[in-house]
TIDO-547042 format. One line per field, with one value per residue (C-alpha): residue in three letters; x, y, z. Coordinates in Angstrom, 1 decimal. Each point is the difference from the previous one (the first is absolute). Layout:
// TIDO-547042
resn	[ALA,...] $
u	[X,...] $
v	[Y,...] $
w	[Z,...] $
This chain:
// TIDO-547042
resn	[UNK,UNK,UNK,UNK,UNK,UNK,UNK,UNK,UNK,UNK,UNK,UNK,UNK,UNK,UNK,UNK,UNK,UNK,UNK,UNK,UNK,UNK,UNK,UNK,UNK,UNK,UNK,UNK,UNK,UNK,UNK,UNK,UNK,UNK,UNK,UNK,UNK,UNK,UNK,UNK,UNK,UNK,UNK,UNK,UNK,UNK,UNK,UNK,UNK,UNK,UNK,UNK,UNK,UNK,UNK,UNK,UNK,UNK,UNK,UNK,UNK,UNK,UNK,UNK,UNK,UNK,UNK,UNK,UNK,UNK,UNK,UNK,UNK,UNK,UNK,UNK,UNK,UNK,UNK,UNK,UNK,UNK,UNK,UNK,UNK,UNK,UNK,UNK,UNK,UNK,UNK,UNK,UNK,UNK,UNK,UNK,UNK,UNK,UNK,UNK,UNK,UNK,UNK,UNK,UNK,UNK,UNK,UNK,UNK,UNK] $
u	[-34.9,1.7,2.9,0.0,0.2,2.9,1.8,-0.5,1.0,2.9,1.7,-0.3,1.6,2.2,1.0,0.6,2.7,1.7,-0.4,1.2,2.9,1.1,-0.5,2.4,2.9,0.6,2.7,0.6,-1.4,-2.5,-1.9,-0.6,-0.6,-2.8,-1.2,-0.6,-0.8,-3.1,-0.9,-0.3,-1.6,-3.0,0.2,-1.0,-2.6,-2.0,0.1,-1.3,-2.7,-1.1,-2.3,-2.4,-1.4,-0.8,1.8,-2.6,0.5,-1.9,0.9,1.8,2.0,0.9,0.6,3.1,1.5,0.0,1.7,2.3,1.0,0.3,2.2,2.1,0.5,0.4,2.6,1.2,0.7,1.4,2.5,0.3,0.3,2.6,2.1,0.0,0.9,-0.8,2.2,-0.9,1.1,-1.7,-1.6,2.7,2.7,-1.7,-1.0,3.9,1.6,0.3,-2.2,0.6,0.6,2.2,-2.0,-1.4,-3.4,-1.8,-1.1,-3.0,0.9,1.2] $
v	[-17.0,2.4,-2.3,-0.4,3.6,0.4,-3.1,1.7,3.9,-1.7,-2.1,3.3,2.1,-2.4,-0.9,4.2,0.4,-3.1,1.2,3.5,-1.3,-2.2,2.7,2.6,-0.1,2.7,2.8,1.0,-2.2,2.8,-1.2,-3.6,1.5,2.4,-3.1,-2.5,2.9,1.1,-3.8,-1.2,3.3,-0.5,-3.5,0.4,3.0,-2.9,-2.7,2.2,1.4,-3.7,0.0,2.1,2.4,3.5,2.9,2.3,3.2,2.2,-0.8,3.7,-1.3,-3.5,2.3,2.1,-3.1,-2.0,3.1,0.3,-4.1,0.5,2.9,-2.2,-3.2,1.8,2.0,-3.1,-1.4,2.7,0.1,-4.2,0.4,2.4,-2.1,-3.0,-0.8,-2.8,-3.0,-0.5,2.1,3.8,1.5,2.8,-2.1,-2.5,3.4,1.1,-3.5,0.0,-2.1,-2.3,2.6,2.5,2.5,0.7,-0.2,-2.0,1.8,-0.2,-2.8,1.1] $
w	[3.1,2.0,0.9,-4.7,0.4,2.4,-1.8,-3.0,1.1,1.7,-2.7,-2.6,2.8,0.9,-3.9,-0.8,2.6,-0.6,-3.8,0.9,2.2,-2.7,-2.6,1.8,2.8,2.0,-0.5,3.9,2.7,0.5,-3.0,1.5,3.4,-1.3,-2.0,2.6,2.4,-2.5,-0.7,3.4,1.1,-2.9,1.0,3.2,-0.7,-2.6,2.8,2.0,-2.3,-0.4,3.5,-2.6,2.7,-1.6,1.6,1.8,-1.7,-2.7,-3.9,0.0,3.0,-2.1,-3.1,1.7,1.7,-3.3,-1.7,2.6,-0.5,-3.4,0.0,2.4,-1.7,-3.5,1.7,1.7,-3.7,-1.8,3.0,-0.3,-3.9,0.1,2.1,-1.9,-3.5,-2.6,-0.1,-3.7,-2.9,0.3,-3.4,0.0,-0.5,-2.5,-2.2,-0.1,-1.0,-3.6,-2.5,-2.7,-2.4,1.9,1.7,3.1,-0.4,-2.7,-2.7,-2.8,-2.4,-3.2] $
């Protein structure tokens, strides 16, 4: 069963990374570096966590560690997202395009 969990988790992670990489492109070289560095670091931490041994710390210490880790991961994701842009048409551009009736925004039907 642990092998199945490892396979499912790994495929979901890989699929998410591939989908995000294909749906975005880097504005600068730093966008690619930041994304792949974070992906490799998170993958490494996930693999290290598979040994199953729980850390020998109190629940309060674990909560603090988790909050710090969460803050770092959210900050990393925010940075990567700012350094990358969607490859498809953005919703802001779609809203500015004229509709069939000639208006910028589709209005209520009369």
